C-alpha positions as CSV (number, residue, x, y, z in Angstrom):
1,M,0.0,0.0,0.0
2,H,1.0,3.6,-0.4
3,F,0.8,6.0,2.5
4,Y,1.0,9.7,1.8
5,G,3.8,10.2,-0.6
6,G,5.0,6.7,-1.2
7,E,5.6,4.9,2.1
8,R,4.8,1.2,1.7
9,F,3.2,-1.1,4.2
10,G,1.1,-4.2,4.1
11,T,2.0,-7.2,1.9
12,L,2.2,-7.2,-1.9
13,G,3.5,-10.8,-2.1
14,P,1.6,-14.1,-2.8
15,D,1.5,-15.1,0.9
16,G,-2.1,-14.7,1.6
17,G,-2.1,-10.9,2.3
18,L,-4.2,-8.2,0.9
19,P,-3.7,-6.9,-2.7
20,Y,-2.5,-3.4,-3.3
21,I,-4.6,-0.3,-2.4
22,D,-3.7,3.3,-2.1
23,V,-5.0,5.0,1.1
24,S,-2.8,8.1,1.0
25,P,-4.7,11.4,1.4
26,P,-5.0,13.7,-1.7
27,V,-2.6,16.6,-1.9
28,S,-4.3,19.5,-0.2
29,E,-4.5,23.1,-1.2
30,R,-2.6,25.4,1.1
31,G,-4.6,28.3,2.4
32,L,-8.0,26.9,1.1
33,V,-10.1,29.8,0.3
34,H,-12.1,31.2,3.3
35,R,-11.7,27.9,5.2
36,D,-8.7,28.6,7.4
37,G,-10.9,29.1,10.6
38,L,-12.9,26.0,10.0
39,I,-9.7,23.9,9.4
40,E,-8.1,25.2,12.6
41,R,-11.2,24.3,14.6
42,V,-11.3,20.8,13.2
43,V,-7.6,20.1,13.8
44,Q,-8.0,21.4,17.4
45,A,-11.0,19.1,18.0
46,L,-9.2,16.1,16.6
47,R,-6.2,16.9,18.9
48,E,-8.3,17.1,22.0
49,E,-10.9,14.4,21.5
50,P,-10.5,10.8,20.2
51,G,-13.4,9.1,18.4
52,A,-15.6,10.0,15.4
53,H,-15.8,13.5,14.0
54,L,-18.0,14.7,11.1
55,L,-17.2,17.4,8.5
56,H,-20.4,18.0,6.5
57,G,-22.1,20.4,4.2
58,P,-24.3,20.5,1.1
59,A,-23.1,18.8,-2.1
60,G,-20.3,20.9,-3.7
61,A,-19.5,22.9,-0.5
62,G,-16.0,21.5,-0.3
63,A,-16.1,19.1,2.6
64,S,-13.6,16.8,1.0
65,A,-11.2,19.6,0.1
66,A,-11.4,20.9,3.7
67,A,-10.8,17.3,5.0
68,A,-7.7,17.1,2.8
69,S,-6.3,20.3,4.3
70,V,-7.1,18.9,7.8
71,A,-5.3,15.7,6.9
72,G,-2.2,17.6,5.7
73,R,-2.0,19.7,8.9
74,V,-2.5,16.7,11.2
75,R,0.3,14.9,9.5
76,R,2.7,17.9,9.5
77,E,1.9,19.4,12.9
78,L,0.9,16.4,15.0
79,G,3.0,13.8,13.3
80,W,0.1,11.3,13.1
81,Q,-0.3,8.7,10.4
82,V,-3.2,9.6,8.2
83,Y,-5.2,7.2,6.0
84,W,-7.8,8.2,3.4
85,I,-10.7,5.8,2.6
86,R,-12.2,6.5,-0.8
87,P,-15.7,5.8,-2.0
88,R,-16.2,2.5,-3.7
89,Q,-13.2,1.0,-1.8
90,R,-14.5,1.1,1.7
91,L,-14.0,-2.6,2.5
92,H,-10.5,-2.9,1.0
93,G,-9.3,0.4,2.4
94,L,-10.5,-0.2,6.0
95,L,-9.2,-3.8,6.0
96,G,-5.8,-2.5,4.8
97,V,-5.7,0.1,7.6
98,A,-6.7,-2.5,10.2
99,C,-3.8,-4.7,9.0
100,R,-1.4,-1.8,9.2
101,L,-2.5,-1.0,12.8
102,R,-2.4,-4.6,13.9
103,G,1.0,-5.3,12.2
104,H,0.3,-8.5,10.2
105,T,0.1,-9.4,6.6
106,G,-3.6,-9.8,6.4
107,E,-4.5,-13.4,5.9
108,K,-7.7,-13.0,7.9
109,A,-8.5,-9.7,6.1
110,A,-8.0,-11.4,2.7
111,K,-10.8,-13.7,3.6
112,F,-13.1,-10.8,4.5
113,L,-12.2,-9.0,1.3
114,R,-14.1,-11.3,-0.9
115,G,-17.0,-11.8,1.5
116,A,-20.0,-9.7,2.6
117,P,-18.7,-6.1,3.1
118,A,-20.5,-5.6,6.5
119,D,-18.6,-8.4,8.1
120,G,-15.1,-7.2,7.1
121,I,-15.9,-3.6,8.0
122,A,-17.1,-4.6,11.4
123,W,-13.9,-6.5,12.0
124,A,-11.8,-3.5,10.8
125,R,-13.8,-1.2,13.1
126,E,-13.0,-3.4,16.1
127,V,-9.3,-3.4,15.3
128,I,-9.2,0.4,14.9
129,G,-11.1,0.8,18.2
130,D,-8.4,-1.3,20.0
131,H,-5.5,0.8,18.7
132,G,-3.7,2.8,21.4
133,A,-1.8,5.4,19.4
134,P,-3.3,8.5,17.7
135,V,-4.1,7.9,14.1
136,L,-6.4,9.9,11.7
137,I,-8.6,7.9,9.3
138,V,-10.7,10.0,6.9
139,I,-13.7,8.2,5.4
140,D,-14.5,10.5,2.5
141,D,-18.1,11.0,1.3
142,A,-19.2,8.8,4.2
143,D,-22.9,8.8,3.4
144,G,-22.2,7.6,-0.1
145,G,-24.7,10.0,-1.6
146,P,-28.1,8.7,-2.7
147,Q,-26.5,5.6,-4.3
148,G,-24.6,4.3,-1.3
149,N,-24.1,0.5,-1.4
150,G,-23.9,-2.0,1.4
151,A,-20.2,-1.2,2.1
152,E,-20.9,2.5,2.1
153,A,-23.6,2.1,4.7
154,A,-21.5,-0.2,6.9
155,A,-18.5,2.2,6.7
156,A,-20.6,5.2,7.7
157,R,-22.1,3.8,10.9
158,G,-20.9,2.4,14.2
159,W,-18.0,4.9,14.8
160,E,-19.8,6.9,17.4
161,H,-18.8,4.4,20.1
162,L,-15.2,4.1,18.9
163,G,-12.7,3.4,21.7
164,G,-8.9,3.7,21.7
165,A,-6.9,6.7,20.6
166,C,-7.8,6.7,16.9
167,R,-9.7,9.6,15.3
168,V,-12.2,8.9,12.4
169,L,-13.2,11.9,10.3
170,L,-16.3,11.4,8.2
171,T,-17.1,13.8,5.4
172,G,-20.5,14.0,3.7
173,R,-23.6,16.0,3.0
174,S,-25.7,17.6,5.6
175,G,-27.4,15.0,7.7
176,A,-24.8,12.3,7.3
177,A,-23.7,10.3,10.2
178,R,-26.4,11.7,12.5
179,A,-25.0,9.8,15.5
180,V,-22.0,12.1,15.7
181,E,-23.1,14.9,18.0
182,G,-22.0,18.1,19.6
183,A,-18.5,19.6,19.2
184,R,-17.5,16.8,17.0
185,R,-19.8,18.0,14.2
186,H,-18.3,20.6,11.9
187,T,-20.3,22.3,9.2
188,V,-18.8,23.4,5.9
189,D,-21.0,26.4,4.9
190,P,-21.2,27.8,1.4
191,L,-19.2,30.9,0.7
192,A,-20.8,34.3,1.4
193,P,-21.8,36.2,-1.8
194,G,-19.0,38.7,-1.4
195,A,-16.3,36.0,-1.0
196,A,-17.8,34.0,-4.0
197,Y,-17.7,37.1,-6.2
198,A,-14.1,37.8,-5.2
199,F,-13.2,34.2,-6.0
200,L,-14.5,34.5,-9.5
201,H,-13.4,38.1,-10.1
202,E,-9.8,37.1,-9.2
203,R,-9.7,34.2,-11.6
204,V,-11.7,35.7,-14.5
205,P,-11.9,39.5,-14.3
206,P,-14.8,41.0,-16.2
207,R,-13.9,43.2,-19.1
208,D,-16.9,45.5,-19.0
209,A,-20.1,46.2,-17.0
210,A,-22.2,43.6,-18.9
211,E,-19.7,40.8,-18.0
212,G,-19.7,42.1,-14.4
213,R,-23.5,41.7,-14.2
214,A,-23.3,38.3,-15.8
215,L,-20.7,37.3,-13.2
216,E,-23.0,38.5,-10.4
217,A,-25.8,36.3,-11.8
218,A,-23.4,33.3,-11.9
219,V,-22.4,33.9,-8.3
220,R,-26.1,33.9,-7.2
221,A,-26.7,30.7,-9.1
222,C,-23.6,29.0,-7.6
223,R,-25.1,29.6,-4.1
224,G,-21.6,29.9,-2.7
225,L,-20.7,26.3,-3.6
226,P,-16.9,26.1,-4.5
227,K,-17.4,23.3,-7.0
228,R,-19.8,25.3,-9.1
229,L,-17.6,28.4,-8.8
230,H,-14.6,26.3,-10.0
231,A,-16.7,25.0,-13.0
232,V,-17.7,28.5,-14.0
233,A,-14.2,29.9,-13.6
234,S,-12.7,27.0,-15.7
235,G,-15.3,27.4,-18.4
236,L,-14.8,31.2,-18.6
237,A,-11.0,30.8,-18.7
238,E,-11.3,28.4,-21.6
239,G,-13.9,30.4,-23.4
240,E,-16.3,27.6,-23.5
241,H,-19.5,29.5,-22.5
242,R,-20.7,32.7,-21.0
243,P,-21.2,32.9,-17.2
244,E,-25.0,33.0,-17.5
245,G,-25.0,29.6,-19.2
246,P,-24.7,27.2,-16.3
247,A,-26.2,29.9,-14.0
248,V,-29.5,29.5,-15.9
249,W,-29.7,25.8,-15.3
250,W,-28.6,25.9,-11.7
251,R,-31.3,28.5,-10.9
252,R,-33.9,26.2,-12.5
253,L,-32.6,23.1,-10.7
254,D,-32.7,25.0,-7.4
255,G,-36.3,26.0,-8.1
256,L,-37.3,22.3,-7.8
257,T,-36.4,22.3,-4.1
258,G,-39.8,23.4,-2.9
259,E,-41.7,21.0,-5.2
260,P,-43.4,17.9,-3.9
261,A,-41.2,14.8,-4.3
262,A,-38.3,17.1,-5.1
263,G,-35.7,14.4,-4.2
264,R,-37.2,11.9,-6.7
265,H,-37.2,14.5,-9.5
266,Q,-33.7,15.4,-8.7
267,E,-32.6,11.8,-8.8
268,V,-34.2,11.3,-12.2
269,L,-32.3,14.3,-13.6
270,Q,-29.1,13.0,-12.1
271,L,-29.7,9.6,-13.7
272,L,-30.3,11.2,-17.1
273,A,-27.0,13.1,-16.8
274,A,-25.1,10.0,-15.6
275,V,-26.2,8.0,-18.6
276,E,-25.5,11.0,-20.8
277,A,-29.0,11.5,-22.1
278,D,-27.8,14.8,-23.4
279,R,-25.4,13.0,-25.8
280,V,-27.6,10.2,-27.1
281,K,-29.4,10.9,-30.3
282,G,-33.1,10.7,-29.7
283,G,-32.6,10.3,-25.9
284,V,-32.7,7.2,-23.6
285,P,-35.6,4.9,-22.8
286,R,-38.2,6.5,-20.5
287,R,-38.4,3.4,-18.3
288,W,-34.9,4.2,-17.0
289,C,-36.6,7.2,-15.2
290,A,-39.0,5.0,-13.4
291,V,-38.8,4.9,-9.6
292,V,-39.8,1.7,-7.8
293,H,-41.9,2.2,-4.7
294,R,-41.2,-0.8,-2.6
295,P,-43.9,-1.6,0.0
296,D,-43.3,-2.7,3.6
297,R,-41.3,-5.9,3.6
298,D,-43.8,-7.3,6.2
299,S,-46.6,-7.0,3.6
300,P,-45.6,-9.4,0.8
301,S,-49.0,-9.3,-0.8
302,A,-48.6,-5.6,-1.6
303,A,-47.1,-5.2,-5.1
304,A,-44.4,-2.7,-5.9
305,R,-45.3,-0.3,-8.7
306,L,-43.3,1.7,-11.2
307,D,-43.8,5.5,-11.2
308,F,-43.1,7.2,-14.5
309,S,-44.5,10.6,-13.5
310,S,-41.2,12.3,-12.9
311,A,-40.4,12.4,-16.6
312,E,-43.8,14.1,-17.4
313,F,-43.4,16.5,-14.5
314,L,-39.9,17.5,-15.6
315,E,-41.1,18.0,-19.2
316,E,-43.8,20.4,-18.0
317,R,-41.0,22.4,-16.2
318,G,-39.0,22.5,-19.5
319,L,-36.1,20.5,-18.0
320,V,-36.5,17.3,-20.2
321,T,-37.9,16.4,-23.6
322,V,-40.1,13.3,-23.9
323,R,-40.3,12.0,-27.4
324,G,-43.1,9.5,-28.2
325,T,-45.6,7.8,-26.0
326,G,-46.0,4.5,-24.2
327,P,-43.2,2.0,-23.6
328,D,-41.1,3.3,-26.6
329,A,-40.9,6.9,-25.4
330,R,-37.5,8.5,-25.1
331,V,-36.2,11.2,-22.8
332,A,-33.5,13.7,-23.5
333,I,-31.9,16.7,-21.8
334,S,-29.9,19.6,-23.1
335,P,-26.1,19.5,-23.1
336,G,-26.1,22.6,-20.8
337,L,-28.3,20.9,-18.2
338,G,-26.3,17.7,-18.4
339,A,-23.1,19.6,-17.7
340,A,-24.7,21.5,-14.8
341,L,-26.0,18.2,-13.2
342,R,-22.7,16.4,-13.6
343,C,-20.9,19.3,-12.0
344,D,-23.0,18.7,-8.8
345,M,-22.2,14.9,-8.8
346,R,-19.1,12.9,-8.1
347,D,-18.1,10.4,-10.7
348,G,-18.5,7.6,-8.1
349,Q,-22.1,8.7,-7.4
350,A,-23.0,9.2,-11.1
351,S,-21.5,5.8,-12.2
352,A,-23.3,4.0,-9.4
353,L,-26.6,5.6,-10.2
354,A,-26.3,4.8,-13.9
355,L,-25.2,1.2,-13.4
356,D,-27.9,0.5,-10.8
357,A,-30.6,1.6,-13.3
358,L,-29.1,-0.4,-16.2
359,D,-28.7,-3.5,-14.0
360,F,-32.4,-3.1,-12.9
361,W,-33.7,-2.8,-16.4
362,S,-31.3,-5.2,-18.1
363,G,-33.1,-7.3,-20.8
364,H,-35.8,-4.8,-21.9
365,E,-34.0,-2.9,-24.7
366,V,-30.8,-4.8,-25.4
367,E,-29.1,-2.5,-28.0
368,Q,-29.7,0.7,-25.9
369,E,-28.5,-1.1,-22.8
370,W,-25.3,-2.4,-24.5
371,E,-24.5,1.1,-25.7
372,A,-25.2,2.6,-22.3
373,F,-22.9,0.2,-20.5
374,T,-20.2,1.0,-23.0
375,R,-20.6,4.8,-22.5
376,I,-20.4,4.4,-18.7
377,A,-17.3,2.2,-18.9
378,D,-15.6,4.9,-21.1
379,R,-16.7,7.9,-19.1
380,Y,-16.1,6.6,-15.6
381,A,-13.2,4.3,-16.2
382,G,-11.2,5.9,-13.3
383,V,-13.8,4.9,-10.7
384,P,-12.9,1.7,-8.9
385,G,-14.9,-1.3,-10.1
386,V,-16.8,0.4,-12.9
387,L,-15.1,-1.3,-15.8
388,L,-15.7,-4.8,-14.3
389,R,-19.3,-4.1,-13.5
390,A,-20.0,-2.6,-16.9
391,D,-18.4,-5.5,-18.7
392,V,-20.3,-8.1,-16.8
393,G,-23.5,-6.0,-17.5
394,R,-22.7,-6.1,-21.2
395,G,-22.2,-9.9,-21.1
396,L,-25.6,-10.4,-19.5
397,V,-27.3,-8.1,-22.0
398,A,-25.7,-9.9,-24.9
399,L,-27.2,-13.2,-23.8
400,E,-30.7,-11.7,-24.1
401,T,-30.2,-11.7,-27.9
402,P,-30.3,-14.9,-30.0
403,G,-27.4,-15.9,-32.2
404,R,-24.0,-17.6,-31.8
405,R,-22.2,-14.3,-32.3
406,R,-23.8,-12.8,-29.2
407,V,-23.0,-15.9,-27.2
408,R,-19.3,-15.7,-28.2
409,Q,-19.3,-12.0,-27.4
410,A,-20.8,-12.6,-24.0
411,E,-18.4,-15.5,-23.2
412,D,-15.4,-13.4,-24.2
413,T,-16.5,-10.4,-22.1
414,V,-17.3,-12.4,-19.0
415,D,-14.1,-14.5,-19.3
416,R,-12.1,-11.2,-19.4
417,V,-13.9,-10.0,-16.3
418,L,-13.1,-13.2,-14.3
419,R,-9.5,-13.1,-15.4
420,R,-9.1,-9.6,-14.3
421,M,-10.8,-10.3,-10.9
422,K,-8.5,-13.3,-10.3
423,R,-5.5,-11.1,-11.1
424,S,-6.5,-8.7,-8.3
425,G,-5.1,-11.2,-5.8
426,A,-2.0,-12.1,-7.8
427,I,0.5,-9.4,-7.6
428,D,3.0,-10.3,-10.2
429,P,1.7,-9.7,-13.5
430,A,-1.1,-7.3,-12.6
431,P,-0.4,-3.6,-12.5
432,P,-1.5,-1.7,-9.3
433,S,-4.6,-0.3,-10.9
434,E,-5.9,-3.8,-11.4
435,R,-5.0,-5.2,-8.0
436,S,-7.3,-3.1,-5.8
437,V,-10.7,-4.5,-5.0
438,S,-13.8,-2.4,-5.2
439,D,-16.9,-2.7,-3.0
440,D,-18.8,-4.3,-5.9
441,H,-16.3,-7.2,-6.1
442,L,-18.6,-9.8,-4.6
443,R,-21.6,-8.8,-6.7
444,V,-19.6,-8.7,-9.9
445,W,-18.0,-12.1,-9.2
446,Y,-21.4,-13.8,-8.7
447,R,-22.9,-12.0,-11.8
448,A,-20.1,-13.2,-13.9
449,W,-20.6,-16.8,-12.9
450,T,-24.4,-16.3,-13.6
451,A,-23.5,-15.2,-17.1
452,L,-21.2,-18.2,-17.6
453,A,-24.0,-20.5,-16.6
454,W,-26.2,-18.9,-19.1
455,V,-23.5,-19.3,-21.8
456,T,-23.4,-23.0,-20.9
457,V,-27.1,-23.3,-21.5
458,R,-26.8,-21.6,-24.9
459,R,-24.1,-24.1,-25.7
460,G,-26.6,-26.9,-24.9
461,R,-24.9,-28.2,-21.7
462,W,-27.9,-27.9,-19.4
463,P,-26.9,-30.2,-16.5
464,E,-23.6,-28.3,-16.0
465,A,-25.4,-25.0,-16.1
466,V,-28.0,-26.0,-13.5
467,G,-25.3,-27.1,-11.1
468,T,-23.5,-23.7,-11.5
469,I,-26.5,-21.5,-11.2
470,K,-27.9,-23.4,-8.2
471,A,-24.5,-22.9,-6.4
472,V,-24.4,-19.2,-7.4
473,A,-28.0,-18.5,-6.3
474,A,-27.4,-20.2,-2.9
475,D,-24.2,-18.2,-2.3
476,Q,-25.9,-14.9,-3.3
477,G,-28.8,-15.7,-1.0
478,E,-26.4,-16.1,1.9
479,D,-24.1,-13.2,1.2
480,L,-26.4,-10.6,-0.5
481,G,-29.7,-11.7,0.9
482,P,-32.7,-13.7,-0.6
483,D,-34.4,-10.5,-1.7
484,H,-31.4,-8.9,-3.4
485,P,-32.0,-8.2,-7.1
486,D,-29.0,-10.3,-8.2
487,T,-30.2,-13.3,-6.2
488,L,-33.7,-13.0,-7.8
489,R,-32.2,-12.8,-11.2
490,S,-30.1,-15.9,-10.7
491,E,-33.1,-17.8,-9.3
492,A,-35.2,-16.7,-12.3
493,L,-32.5,-17.9,-14.6
494,L,-32.5,-21.3,-12.8
495,G,-36.2,-21.5,-13.4
496,G,-35.7,-20.8,-17.1
497,I,-32.9,-23.4,-17.4
498,L,-35.0,-26.0,-15.7
499,K,-37.9,-25.2,-18.1
500,A,-35.6,-25.5,-21.1
501,A,-34.4,-28.9,-19.8
502,Y,-38.0,-30.1,-19.5
503,Q,-37.9,-30.1,-15.7
504,D,-41.3,-28.5,-15.6
505,E,-42.2,-29.3,-12.1
506,E,-38.9,-28.1,-10.7
507,A,-39.2,-24.9,-12.8
508,E,-42.7,-24.2,-11.5
509,D,-41.5,-24.7,-7.9
510,V,-38.7,-22.2,-8.5
511,Y,-41.0,-19.6,-10.1
512,R,-43.7,-19.9,-7.4
513,R,-41.1,-19.7,-4.6
514,I,-39.7,-16.4,-5.9
515,R,-42.9,-14.9,-7.4
516,E,-43.8,-12.6,-4.5
517,R,-40.2,-11.6,-3.9
518,Q,-39.8,-10.8,-7.6
519,V,-42.9,-8.5,-7.6
520,R,-41.7,-6.8,-4.5
521,G,-38.2,-6.2,-5.9
522,F,-39.0,-5.4,-9.6
523,G,-42.7,-4.6,-9.9
524,E,-45.4,-6.3,-12.0
525,E,-44.3,-4.7,-15.3
526,H,-40.7,-5.9,-15.2
527,Y,-39.4,-8.2,-17.9
528,L,-38.3,-10.9,-15.4
529,V,-41.7,-11.0,-13.8
530,L,-43.4,-11.2,-17.2
531,A,-41.1,-14.0,-18.4
532,A,-41.8,-16.1,-15.3
533,R,-45.5,-15.7,-15.8
534,F,-45.1,-16.8,-19.4
535,D,-43.3,-20.0,-18.4
536,L,-45.9,-20.8,-15.8
537,A,-48.7,-20.3,-18.4
538,L,-46.9,-22.6,-20.9
539,A,-46.5,-25.2,-18.1
540,R,-50.3,-25.2,-17.7
541,A,-50.7,-25.7,-21.4
542,M,-48.3,-28.7,-21.4
543,R,-50.4,-30.3,-18.7
544,G,-53.5,-30.0,-21.0
545,E,-55.1,-27.0,-19.1
546,F,-55.6,-25.1,-22.3
547,S,-58.4,-22.9,-21.2
548,G,-56.6,-21.6,-18.1
549,A,-53.3,-21.2,-20.0
550,R,-55.0,-19.2,-22.8
551,A,-56.5,-16.8,-20.2
552,D,-53.2,-16.4,-18.5
553,L,-51.4,-15.7,-21.8
554,G,-54.1,-13.2,-22.9
555,R,-53.7,-11.2,-19.7
556,L,-49.9,-11.4,-20.0
557,A,-50.0,-10.3,-23.7
558,E,-52.0,-7.2,-22.8
559,R,-49.6,-6.3,-20.0
560,C,-46.6,-6.8,-22.3
561,E,-48.1,-4.5,-24.9
562,G,-48.7,-1.8,-22.3
563,T,-45.2,-2.2,-20.7
564,L,-42.8,-3.4,-23.4
565,G,-44.7,-2.4,-26.6
566,A,-46.6,-4.4,-29.2
567,G,-43.6,-4.7,-31.5
568,Q,-41.2,-6.0,-28.8
569,P,-40.0,-9.6,-29.6
570,F,-41.2,-11.0,-26.3
571,T,-44.6,-9.4,-26.7
572,R,-45.0,-11.0,-30.2
573,H,-43.8,-14.3,-28.7
574,V,-46.5,-14.2,-26.0
575,R,-49.2,-13.4,-28.6
576,G,-48.0,-16.3,-30.8
577,A,-48.2,-18.7,-27.8
578,E,-51.7,-17.4,-27.0
579,K,-52.9,-18.3,-30.5
580,W,-51.2,-21.7,-30.4
581,V,-52.8,-22.6,-27.1
582,A,-56.2,-21.3,-28.4
583,K,-55.9,-23.6,-31.4
584,M,-55.0,-26.6,-29.2
585,G,-58.0,-25.8,-26.9
586,T,-60.4,-25.9,-29.8
587,A,-58.8,-28.9,-31.4
588,R,-60.5,-32.3,-31.5
589,Y,-59.7,-34.9,-28.9
590,P,-56.8,-36.6,-30.7
591,A,-54.9,-33.4,-31.0
592,K,-55.2,-32.7,-27.3
593,V,-54.0,-36.3,-26.6
594,A,-51.0,-35.7,-28.9
595,I,-49.9,-32.5,-27.2
596,T,-50.5,-33.9,-23.7
597,F,-48.6,-37.0,-24.6
598,A,-45.7,-34.9,-26.0
599,G,-45.5,-33.0,-22.7
600,W,-45.6,-36.3,-20.7
601,T,-42.9,-37.8,-23.0
602,M,-40.6,-34.8,-22.5
603,K,-41.0,-35.0,-18.7
604,K,-40.2,-38.7,-18.7
605,A,-37.2,-38.2,-21.0
606,S,-35.8,-35.4,-18.8
607,R,-35.3,-37.9,-16.0
608,Y,-32.4,-39.3,-17.9
609,V,-30.8,-35.8,-18.0
610,R,-28.6,-35.8,-14.9
611,I,-29.1,-32.4,-13.2
C-alpha cells in the first residue's frame, strides 16, 4: 500500500495478504479559500478528543477539500499517520488500515475482502477501536450519496462508540452520520456572496459592466458552492461558455427544491445526466426514469409499482424532452443541463446511479443497454470497479439476444472479467490499478458466474449450467440476501434453465417460490416477472389445461403490450403462444391427446438428463 507520498506497508506478495490499495490522502491546497478558521477548529477538535468526527455540508460545498487540508495539517503538525478511505473502496481500504495497525500481513483480512462487506468492515472497526496510538482515518463522502451501497452504509455507521486513541473523520452531505453529535460535528458552509464574487473576479476579471453583471448572476446561481464556482471559472477561462449559461440551469434546478417529491425528480435528472441522455441521439428509454416504490417488507402481498410521473413533471418544467408515448418513449436533456448536473455529482455517485438503473432494467431494450454500458465504462473508467461491473453487464445483456455471435461475445466479455478479478489477488503480472478490489467485487463475481451458466445453456450443456446456477444463487442468497435483485435474477435464470431442460415441475417450484419476492423487488411490469408468468402459463398448457393457459397468456400479452410495446419480440412471442394454445384448446380430442402425450414424454425423458 501507499501512505502519503510513497511509504509502503502491508504485503504485496503471494503469501495470503491483501492486494495493493492506495490509502494516501490527496494533496491538499494550502490556504484553502475562506476555510482557514474551519480547518483550525477541526484540527483542534481532533487533537483534543478521540473518536468519530463529522465534517459535513451541502453537495459541492467542499467538505472533501477541507478534509484534505485537515489531513495535511494533522500529518505535518501532529506527526500522526493519516489514511484516506475513498468511495467504492470502503472494504478494501479499511481492511488495509486494520492490517497496518495490527501489524500483520492480512490473511484474515484477505478472507473478509471477498465476502460480505459488512462483516469485514465490522472487524476493521473493532481493530481500529483497540489501537492505542493517535491515528487519523478519513472516510470521504461517508454517506455515499443517494446511491450508497452496502459497504458505504457499513462504513458510515458504528463509529460513534469508537474506543482507543484513533480519530475517524467522516465527510458527507448535511445530515450524514447523525450519531456524531456536539462539538465533533463541523459544518462546511457555502461561501458568502462577497467571497464568492471575489473568488470568480480574481480568476476571470470581467472586461466590461455587462460581463460584471453576468458574473454576479453566476455567483447567485452558484449559491456559494466552490465546486460550481470552479466550474464557472474554468469554463470562462477556456472560453467555453458565457457565465450566464450554467447559471440559468442551476437556478432552474434549485427551483425544484420546494416542489413535492423534489428528491425523486432530482434523482431522475441526475440519472439522465449520468447515462449521458444529453449526448444520445433521440434520448434514452423512458423506463430508466421509473422509480420503484417498494412496500413494507412485512406485507408481501402488496405489489411494488413503477412510477413514470417524474419524466412528465420535468417535461412540464422545461427540463427534459419526452419523445413519443408509451413504452417506446425516449427522454432527452440539453447539453447545458447535463453539464450542470454532472458538476454537482461525483463520478462515483454518477456511475453507481447509472449502473444501478441499467442492472435493474437489463433485458428490456438490449441494444440501448449495451451502448449505455459502453458509454459508462468509457466515461467513468477511473472509478474503482466500474469497468468490471459494466463489462459483466454487457455480457448479460448480450445473452438476451439470439445468435451464436452474441454468445461468443458474452463469453469473451465475462471471461475477461473473471481473469481480471483473479489477477487482483495475484501481484506479479497485474499492475497496481488492477490489484485493488472495489466494494462491488462480490456482486460482480457472482454476476459473472451467472452469465457463464447462461452461456453454458446456450451451448446446450444444461446439467452443467443447472449445477453452476444453483450454487451461485445459494451463495448470493447467503451473502447478499434472498431479496437482493442479483439473487432473484439468478433464481429466475435457474427456473428458465430447468424449463428448457423439460424439468417443468422443478421450474414451476422455483418460479412460485420467488414470485412474491420478484414482484416486491422489480414490480409487476418488469421483464423478469413477465417472463416467469409466461413460463408458468406454458406449463399449464403442457399439462393440458388449455383454457386456463389461454386466459393467462391473454392477460400477459395485454400487460406486455402496455409495458414493453406491441412490437417488442417478447410481446410477439406471447401473442403467438396465445394463438397456439387457443388452437389446441379448440382442437378435437386426438390433437389434445397428442400435445398432452408430448409433454408427458418430454417430462419422462428429462429424468435421464442428470441435473
